[in-house]
C-alpha positions in Angstrom: 108.8 77.5 91.5 106.5 72.3 88.5 108.6 75.1 91.9 108.1 74.1 90.6 107.0 73.0 88.1 107.8 70.6 86.8 105.9 68.3 84.3 104.8 65.2 86.7 104.4 61.5 85.5 101.2 60.8 87.9 99.9 57.6 86.8 97.1 56.1 89.2 93.9 57.0 91.0 92.1 58.6 93.5 90.2 59.0 96.9 87.3 57.2 97.8 84.0 59.5 98.1 80.9 56.8 97.1 80.4 53.4 96.0 77.1 51.3 95.1 75.9 48.5 97.5 76.5 45.7 94.3 80.3 47.2 94.5 81.6 46.0 97.9 83.4 43.1 96.4 85.6 45.5 94.1 85.8 48.2 96.5 87.2 45.9 99.2 89.7 44.5 96.5 90.5 48.3 96.0 91.2 49.1 99.4 93.4 46.4 99.8 95.5 46.2 96.8 95.3 50.0 96.0 95.0 51.3 99.2 98.1 49.6 100.6 100.4 52.0 98.6 98.6 55.5 98.1 95.4 57.0 98.9 92.4 54.9 98.1 91.0 55.2 94.7 87.7 57.0 94.0 85.5 56.3 90.7 84.4 59.4 91.0 87.1 61.5 90.2 87.7 60.5 86.7 85.2 60.2 84.1 84.4 56.9 82.6 86.4 56.8 79.3 89.5 58.2 81.1 89.5 55.1 83.6 88.7 52.7 80.8 91.5 53.9 78.2 94.2 55.6 80.1 94.1 54.8 84.0 93.0 51.0 84.4 95.7 49.9 81.8 98.4 51.7 84.0 96.9 50.7 87.4 96.7 46.9 86.0 100.6 47.1 84.3 101.9 48.5 87.7 100.0 46.0 89.9 101.6 43.3 87.4 98.3 42.1 86.5 98.5 43.3 82.7 101.2 43.2 80.7 103.4 46.4 80.4 102.9 47.4 76.8 99.0 47.3 77.8 99.3 50.8 79.1 101.3 52.0 75.8 105.0 51.6 74.7 106.2 54.8 76.4 104.5 53.9 79.8 107.0 51.5 81.1 110.5 50.9 79.4 111.1 47.2 80.6 114.4 48.4 81.2 113.8 50.4 83.6 112.8 47.6 86.3 115.7 47.1 87.1 116.0 50.6 88.9 112.2 51.2 89.9 111.2 50.8 93.5 109.4 47.0 93.7 106.5 49.0 95.8 105.8 51.1 92.8 106.1 48.4 89.9 105.0 45.0 90.9 106.6 42.3 88.4 104.5 39.7 89.9 100.7 40.3 90.2 99.2 39.4 93.7 95.6 39.1 92.5 94.2 37.0 90.0 92.6 37.9 86.8 89.1 37.4 88.3 90.1 40.1 91.0 91.2 42.6 88.5 88.0 42.2 86.7 86.2 43.1 89.7 88.3 46.1 90.6 87.9 47.0 86.9 84.0 46.6 86.9 84.0 48.8 90.6 85.7 51.8 89.0 83.7 51.8 85.4 80.2 51.1 87.0 80.6 54.0 89.4 82.7 56.8 87.3 80.7 59.5 85.9 80.3 60.2 82.5 82.1 63.5 82.6 83.1 65.4 85.8 81.4 68.7 86.8 83.8 72.0 86.4 82.7 75.3 87.3 84.2 77.9 85.0 86.4 80.7 86.7 85.0 83.9 86.3 87.9 86.0 85.3 88.1 89.7 84.5 90.9 90.4 81.8 91.6 93.4 83.3 94.6 93.9 85.6 95.4 97.8 86.1 97.3 97.4 89.1 100.2 95.5 87.1 101.7 96.6 84.3 103.0 94.0 81.6 106.6 94.2 80.3 108.1 92.2 77.6 111.7 91.8 77.0 113.4 92.7 73.3 115.2 89.4 73.9 113.3 86.2 72.4 114.1 82.5 72.6 112.2 80.2 70.0 111.0 77.9 71.5 111.1 79.4 74.8 111.9 76.4 77.4 111.7 78.5 80.5 112.9 76.3 83.8 113.5 79.3 86.0 112.5 82.7 86.5 113.7 84.3 89.5 114.5 87.8 91.2 117.5 88.2 92.5 117.2 92.0 93.8 117.5 94.2 90.7 118.7 91.4 88.2 116.3 88.9 86.7 117.9 85.5 86.3 116.4 83.0 83.5 116.8 79.4 83.2 116.2 78.2 79.7 115.9 73.9 79.1 116.7 74.3 75.2 120.0 76.5 75.4 121.2 75.1 78.8 122.0 78.6 80.0 121.8 80.6 82.7 120.6 84.6 81.6 120.9 87.7 83.8 118.8 90.3 82.7 118.5 94.0 84.8 115.9 95.7 85.8 115.5 97.4 82.4 115.0 93.8 80.8 118.5 94.4 78.9 120.6 91.0 79.0 123.7 91.7 80.8 125.2 87.9 81.0 125.0 84.3 80.0 126.7 81.0 81.8 126.4 77.8 80.1 125.7 74.8 82.4 125.3 71.2 82.2 121.3 71.4 81.4 118.6 73.5 82.2 118.5 75.5 85.5 115.3 74.6 87.4 116.3 76.0 91.0 118.6 78.1 92.0 119.9 79.2 95.6 122.1 82.3 96.5 125.1 82.4 99.0 127.3 84.6 100.2 130.1 83.2 97.3 127.8 82.6 94.6 124.7 80.5 93.4 123.8 76.7 93.7 121.7 75.6 90.6 119.9 72.6 90.2 120.5 71.4 86.4 117.3 68.8 85.8 119.2 66.8 82.9 115.9 65.9 81.3 113.0 67.7 81.0 110.7 64.5 79.7 110.1 61.7 82.7 113.4 59.4 82.7 115.3 57.6 85.1 118.4 58.8 83.1 121.1 60.3 85.7 121.9 63.0 83.8 121.4 65.5 86.4 123.4 67.7 88.7 124.2 70.6 91.2 126.4 73.2 90.0 128.0 76.1 92.1 128.6 79.3 90.2 130.9 81.3 91.9 130.6 85.1 92.0 134.3 86.0 91.6 135.0 87.1 88.1 136.8 84.4 85.9 135.8 81.7 88.1 134.6 78.7 86.1 131.2 77.0 87.5 131.8 74.0 89.4 130.0 70.6 89.6 129.4 69.8 93.2 126.9 66.8 92.4 126.3 64.9 89.4 124.4 61.6 88.3 121.1 62.6 89.5 117.8 61.7 88.4 115.7 64.4 87.0 116.5 67.0 90.1 114.1 69.5 90.5 115.0 71.7 93.5 117.5 71.9 95.9 117.4 73.6 99.4 120.2 74.9 101.3 121.1 74.7 105.0 123.2 73.5 108.0 121.4 70.4 108.9 123.9 68.7 111.3 125.3 72.0 112.9 128.9 71.6 111.7 128.7 75.4 110.4 128.8 74.0 107.0 125.8 74.1 104.4 123.9 70.9 103.4 121.9 70.3 100.4 118.5 68.6 100.3 117.7 67.6 96.6 114.5 66.3 95.1 115.3 63.9 92.8 111.5 63.6 91.0 112.8 60.8 88.3 110.1 59.0 87.2 110.2 55.4 88.6 113.6 55.7 90.2 113.5 59.1 91.9 114.3 60.1 95.5 114.5 62.5 98.0 117.9 62.9 100.1 120.2 65.1 102.2 123.7 65.4 101.2 126.1 66.1 103.7 129.0 68.6 103.1 132.3 66.7 104.2 133.9 70.2 104.2 136.2 69.0 101.5 134.5 69.9 98.6 132.6 66.6 98.6 128.7 65.7 99.4 127.7 62.2 101.1 123.9 61.4 100.3 121.7 60.2 103.5 118.3 58.9 102.3 115.0 60.6 103.6 112.7 58.7 101.1 113.1 56.3 98.5 110.1 57.1 96.3 110.2 58.9 93.0 107.9 62.4 92.7 109.8 64.8 95.0 108.9 68.2 93.8 110.2 70.8 96.5 111.5 71.1 99.6 111.8 74.0 102.4 113.4 73.8 105.6 112.1 75.5 108.7 111.6 74.8 112.6 108.1 73.0 112.6 108.5 72.1 116.0 110.5 74.9 117.9 113.5 73.1 119.2 115.7 75.2 117.4 116.7 72.4 114.9 116.1 72.9 111.2 113.4 70.7 109.9 112.5 69.8 106.4 109.2 70.1 104.7 109.0 67.8 101.2 106.0 67.6 98.6 105.8 64.9 96.5 103.6 64.6 93.4 103.4 61.6 92.2 102.1 58.1 93.3 101.4 58.5 97.1 101.6 62.1 96.9 101.3 64.4 100.2 103.8 66.6 102.4 106.1 64.6 104.5 107.7 66.6 107.7 111.7 65.1 108.4 112.0 66.3 112.0 115.7 66.8 112.9 116.2 64.8 115.8 120.0 65.9 116.0 123.6 65.0 114.7 122.1 64.3 111.3 119.0 62.0 112.1 115.7 62.7 110.7 112.0 61.0 111.6 109.9 61.0 109.1 106.0 61.9 109.7 103.1 62.4 106.9 101.6 65.6 107.3 98.9 65.2 104.6 98.2 62.6 101.9 96.4 63.6 98.3 94.9 61.2 96.0 97.9 60.5 93.3 95.5 62.0 90.7 95.9 65.5 92.1 98.9 66.6 90.4 100.3 67.9 93.3 102.4 70.7 91.8 104.0 73.2 94.3 103.6 75.0 97.7 104.9 77.5 99.9 105.3 77.9 103.4 104.0 80.9 105.3 102.3 81.8 108.3 98.6 82.5 106.9 97.3 83.4 110.5 100.1 85.0 111.8 100.4 82.7 114.8 104.1 82.1 114.5 103.6 78.3 113.0 104.3 77.7 109.5 101.3 77.1 107.4 101.1 75.6 103.9 99.7 76.9 100.6 99.5 74.0 98.1 98.6 73.9 94.5 97.5 71.0 92.3 96.9 70.6 88.4 99.3 68.5 86.9 97.7 67.1 83.5 100.6 65.8 81.8 99.9 62.0 82.0 96.9 62.0 79.1 94.8 64.0 77.3 93.9 66.8 79.9 90.9 66.1 82.0 89.8 69.4 83.8 89.2 68.4 87.5 86.8 70.3 89.9 89.5 69.5 92.6 92.6 71.3 90.9 93.1 74.6 92.6 95.1 76.5 95.4 94.8 75.2 98.9 95.8 76.4 102.4 96.6 74.2 105.3 96.5 75.8 108.7 99.0 74.7 111.2 97.9 73.9 114.7 101.5 74.2 116.1 101.1 70.4 117.1 102.0 68.8 113.9 98.3 68.6 112.3 97.5 70.9 109.4 93.8 71.6 108.0 92.5 72.9 104.8 91.0 76.4 105.5 91.0 77.7 102.2 90.3 76.5 98.4 90.4 78.3 95.5 89.4 76.1 92.2 91.8 76.8 89.1 92.1 74.4 86.3 95.8 73.2 86.1 97.3 75.3 89.0 100.7 74.8 88.9 102.2 77.6 91.1 101.0 80.2 93.3 102.4 83.2 95.5 100.6 84.5 98.5 101.2 88.2 99.8 99.5 91.7 100.2 100.1 92.8 96.5 98.0 95.7 96.5 99.1 97.0 100.3 95.5 96.9 101.6 96.3 94.7 104.4 94.9 91.4 103.6 96.3 88.2 101.5 96.2 88.1 97.7 97.4 85.4 95.6 98.9 85.6 92.4 98.9 82.1 90.8 99.7 80.3 87.0 98.3 77.4 85.3 100.4 75.2 83.1 97.4 73.2 82.1 94.4 76.0 81.5 91.4 75.1 79.3 93.1 76.8 76.2 89.6 76.4 74.3 87.3 78.3 76.8 89.6 80.3 78.8 93.3 80.7 77.1 93.8 84.0 79.5 93.9 81.9 82.6 97.4 80.8 82.2 97.6 83.6 84.9 95.4 84.9 87.6 95.8 87.4 90.2 93.3 86.4 92.8 92.7 90.0 94.9 91.1 89.5 98.2 88.0 91.6 98.4 87.5 91.0 102.3 87.6 87.5 104.4 89.5 85.9 101.4 86.5 86.1 99.2 88.6 86.9 95.6 88.1 88.5 92.6 90.0 87.1 89.5 91.8 88.7 87.2 94.4 88.8 84.3 96.4 90.9 82.1 94.9 91.0 78.6 98.3 89.5 76.9 98.7 86.7 79.5 97.9 84.1 76.4 101.4 85.6 74.9 103.4 82.6 76.8 102.7 79.2 78.3 103.6 80.0 82.0 105.3 77.5 83.9 107.1 79.3 86.8 106.8 82.4 88.6 108.6 84.5 91.1 107.7 87.7 93.1 110.0 90.4 94.5 110.5 94.1 94.4 112.3 94.4 91.3 111.8 98.2 90.9 112.6 98.8 94.5 109.5 101.0 94.8 108.2 99.2 98.2 105.8 96.8 96.3 105.7 93.3 95.1 106.6 92.8 91.3 106.2 89.4 89.3 107.9 87.4 86.7 106.4 84.7 84.9 108.3 82.4 82.8 107.0 80.5 79.4 107.5 77.1 78.3 106.2 76.0 74.6 105.2 72.7 75.9 102.7 70.8 73.6 98.7 71.2 74.1 96.3 68.4 73.5 94.1 69.1 71.7 96.5 71.5 69.7 94.4 74.9 68.8 97.7 76.4 67.4 98.7 77.8 70.8 102.3 76.0 70.2 103.0 77.8 67.0 102.0 80.8 68.5 104.3 80.6 71.4 107.3 79.4 69.4 106.9 82.0 66.7 106.7 84.9 69.3 109.8 83.4 71.4 108.7 85.1 74.5 110.5 83.8 77.2 109.1 85.8 80.5 107.0 88.6 81.1 107.4 91.1 84.2 104.3 92.1 85.6 105.1 95.5 87.4 103.2 96.6 90.4 102.0 100.2 90.5 100.4 100.1 94.2 103.3 102.5 94.9 
């Protein structure tokens, strides 16, 4: 999957690139005040109107220099201040009104009237894949999970709070009622471990949970952990070498989310060990990064201080945090995959950024798909960038079996007015990572939030499934009504390479 997937509440600002000489005072203040918490803001990463109407009021409220309601009544509820990390929301400002005026002037004077965006050259023809739609409808579709498990397709819907299981003829076989929408699912020998988000909308209410779904017929689901703040992903691994699986839970939250690993006590309980006391944890993967035989954790944070963090396993349940990559907060990091890009035995990163849920969408030239190559010594370098507005997930694989890497990608925030079919794009590698962008003709029938790849029809090539969420569009040109009326929860793209 927001992964995933999930709708982020990124609120602050971006990387510094240029500055006029007369703006040195405002820039210096921005460096001191903003750069201490996240990547240094840049005036050039947003247009002037967005800075003025949305971002600067939010910055001022977070920094304590403006009243909380100056950013809009729903941005910060005063009741959450008892939960929020003080390094995120300052109750008292450390800067004067005059200093804030200088910071504001710096951003507005150097921001462009609009951002340059290059349109994606997209061919609405995808002969390699056949689109298969189910005869089962959900209106409105609220798919948070669409995942292959062999010849089964598992679908989690947030409105129904159910997990649906389809066979490879797309016939519904069974359903399971859960506490809330399933956003992450991991199989073990005895059953499935499901992450239930609680609330799809940004909140710090502790309504999320992790639930075990046993395979044994007639056995009821078992809640392993409850009272989680908007969990969006769970990884399973034996982190402390005691022979029992532990959990790594990404509680995205809003202001009070965290990343933690939960030790399995062997008696049916789990004890949380905090890894990072910050919201925005989007997804994790467990991998031995340094070759010492111990499982390490790679985590992506998609809010505020965005970026990748590694938690290096030191043994006996101890981890050392290392920052791998830092992104400007406005990137809207949405997902990642670990994979070996250059076949050197070291895990590399495929990263998407494209979240635009904070305010009316501003299409950004830095949204898209990136590959960061691991040098084997703990450093990662960008070696590939494919622009894609609103990128929300990507799968790297040799889909056409020609020996090179293709990328299947979804966008939850494409340009619905100018390019409504760009919610799914298949980037076909023409050689040396030169990509030809294609999509299937019916790609605008859903708003694709999640995606998975697997050999669903067992013919030796990788198929795709896309899950649809009928989320509001700003501005709305009638798309939401269309998605609700169609009620299409997913589409399978059957690969015809074999």
